[in-house]
C-alpha positions, 0 to 999 in steps of 0.5 A: 570534928565540928567546924563552926563559922564565926564572925568577921575578925578584928585587925589589930596591926598593919604590915611591917614589924609591928604586931601581926595580930587578929582578934575577935569572937571565935564562937558565941555561946547558947547559939544554934549553928550549922556545921559544915556537915549539916548538923545543928550544934550549940556550945554552952558557956565554958565548953571551949577551953581558955588554957592548954596548948595553943590551937593552930591558925589555918586557912579554911580548916586545911592543916597544911595551910598554917599561917599562925597560932592562937595566942590568947583565949578569953570568955564571958557569957557571950562566947569565946574570944581570941587573939591570934598571931600571924607568922612571917611567911608568904602565906601569912602575909597573903592572909593578912592582906586578904583580912585587911581587904575584907576578903577573909573577914570571919573565923571558923573554930574546929572543935572535937566534942568531949561531952555532948548530947542531943536535945529534943530538937535534935541539936547537939549541945556541947558541954565540953570540947577540945579546940583543935584549930581556928580557921580564916574563912571568907563567910560567916554563919553566926548571925548573932556576932557582929563586927564591932571595931577595927583597931591597930597599933603603930609599927615600930620600924622606920618603914611604917606606913601611915594609917591611911594605907591600912584598909579596914573592914569596918569603920576605923577609929584611932587607936590609943598610943600604947598597944592594947593588950586585949580586944577593944569592943565598941557598940554594935554598928549594923548587921553584917550583910553579904553580897548576893553571889553571882550565878557562876559563884553559886554553881562553882560553890555547888560543885565544890560542896562542903563548907564553901557551898554552905556559906554561899547558899547561906548568903543567897538565902539571906539576900532572898529573905531580905528582898522578897515580899510576902507575895514573892515568898509565897511564889517560891514553888517547887515547880521553880526548882526542879533541879534541886529536888531529889527523888528518894526511893523508899524500899523495900519494893511493894510486893503485889503477890503473896508467894504462898503454896496453899495446896502443897502446904496442906498436903505436904511435900515429901522428899524426892527419892535418891538415885539416878533417872528421870523417874522412880517407882511408887507401888500400890495394891491393885488387888488385895488378899481375901478371907471368907467363911471356910466350910469344913473339909473345903479349901479356904478362900484365896486371892493373890495380892497384886502390886502395881508398879506405878512410874512417877516422873520427875519434873524440872521447874526452873526460871532464869534472869540476867542481871547486869553488873550496873543493875547490881551495883547502882540500885538502892534497894539492891535490884538483885535481891528484889529480882531473885526473891521474885524468881524464887517466889515464882518457883513456889507458885508454879510448883503449887500450880503443877500439884493442883493440876495433878489433883484435879486431873487425877480425881473422879468426877462426881457431878455438877452442883446447882449452887443451892445449899441443899445440893452442896450438902448432898455433894459433900456427903456424896463425896464422903460416901464414895471415898469411904465405900470399901475403904473405911477412909474419910475425906480430909480436905476440900480444895477450891478456887477463889471463885468457888470459895466466895460462892460457898461462903455466901450461901444462905438458906431460905430465910437468908441466914448464912449456911456457913456463918462465923459462929459468934460474930456480931450480927450473924446468928449461929443457927446453921452450925454445920460449918463456920466461915470467915471472910478474912481467913480461908482456913476458917471456912470449914464446911462439914468439918473438912479442911478447906484449901483455897488456891487460885491455881484451881480451875474456875468453878471447880472443887475437889473433896479428897483424902489427903494421903492419896495425893502425894507430892515429892520435891527436891529444891536445888535453889540458885545457880549463877554464871558470870557473863563477861561479854555482857558484864553481868550474871545469869541466875537460875532458880530450879528444883525437881517436883513429882506428883502421884495420885494413889487412887482416883476414887479417893478424890471426888471432883465437883463442878458448877455452872 
């Protein structure tokens, strides 16, 4: 429900048995105002009803503090006007006295929008609304509506008091003999000014929040704007109000690590075999059968096939973290999600590191590269020769560290032309087309047709040319395990999995180093 602050009211009766009525402007039309929730709203002409059930007259939008009822509603192009009757109750008597004294000198309309839409400036424009209640409040927010005149009727009882005993909230003019049936509006006198709230009032309103804080803050700003000079306004710096400046946290948390597994992604991870035990058997052929030219009458060539029983050991890769209940409940973005994502990412990095180390340590050293293009090409073909010799297999991948990738990609020939250019790239001649390179994409660097794996886990100044099926990786990701710790009021999380690596034949992995 929208709760608007309107102008100071008009008192039309003193105490006694005369009229106990107030009248005034409930809400102006075509005026942008800020409701108690902070939203900007504007009523269009005709948006508030002048008929139907009479709205309740209450104090400070509290329906448990009813003091009367709105008896009349009229409107023109300026806004909706009202006449309200105060009941003969102690609370209504108190409200009437406060209104006469100027303590409650404004009204606030409570309305529920029926037809409304936001304009380009984010203002909610109300075309039709239901008026629920009208509240007596201490401060008004509509600066466009002013106090016009205070009128009163003579009480009808013998105990009536003279007009001098009725305290008006603005300049008092004598009322006509008959009681008026509608508000009597005079010309505008002066703009309503609210006193500067004291430090105690300001802090009390801040802690109370809501409408009270909005009104007191508006009064403070009004006084500051009237009294501050241009120089003084320019000196209202954020350094003067550190306690009023919140510090927003913009999530999600920036990740400075890309949780990639370049090597495992390239060669693939196989499912860990079922069964118990810390290890399993991976058979390979250590000796093949043979054939030969058979001489008539002589025995055919014969050789026993030998199967090697290779033991592959499972490795457990795990990490854990304790997260307090406060860390989970108080943080935004949620710390638990950020921490667990990082824990899972670290698992990925570690498993890739283990697989890369197995590839490098299980390979055969081919030699040392002298960093020239000629020697690089000799090594690539030398590795292919040793892999293919006696197997008819070919190298499929070249894995290297980031430093080696940068060195290879920047190779030039004697005429300063790139050895591995980005074919067709502006400014690069595609004369040396033995491979193609791209500084923004690791996999586009393709020396001699090999698929390149650039992995920061590879040792510095090291690369391995290999036949991918000879490098096997087995994995069983178990995920997150957690347990509550009531003693420390929190939860311990673990992320773990099982990993195993196996090099089927060392000669199918050729290592090259450089200095």
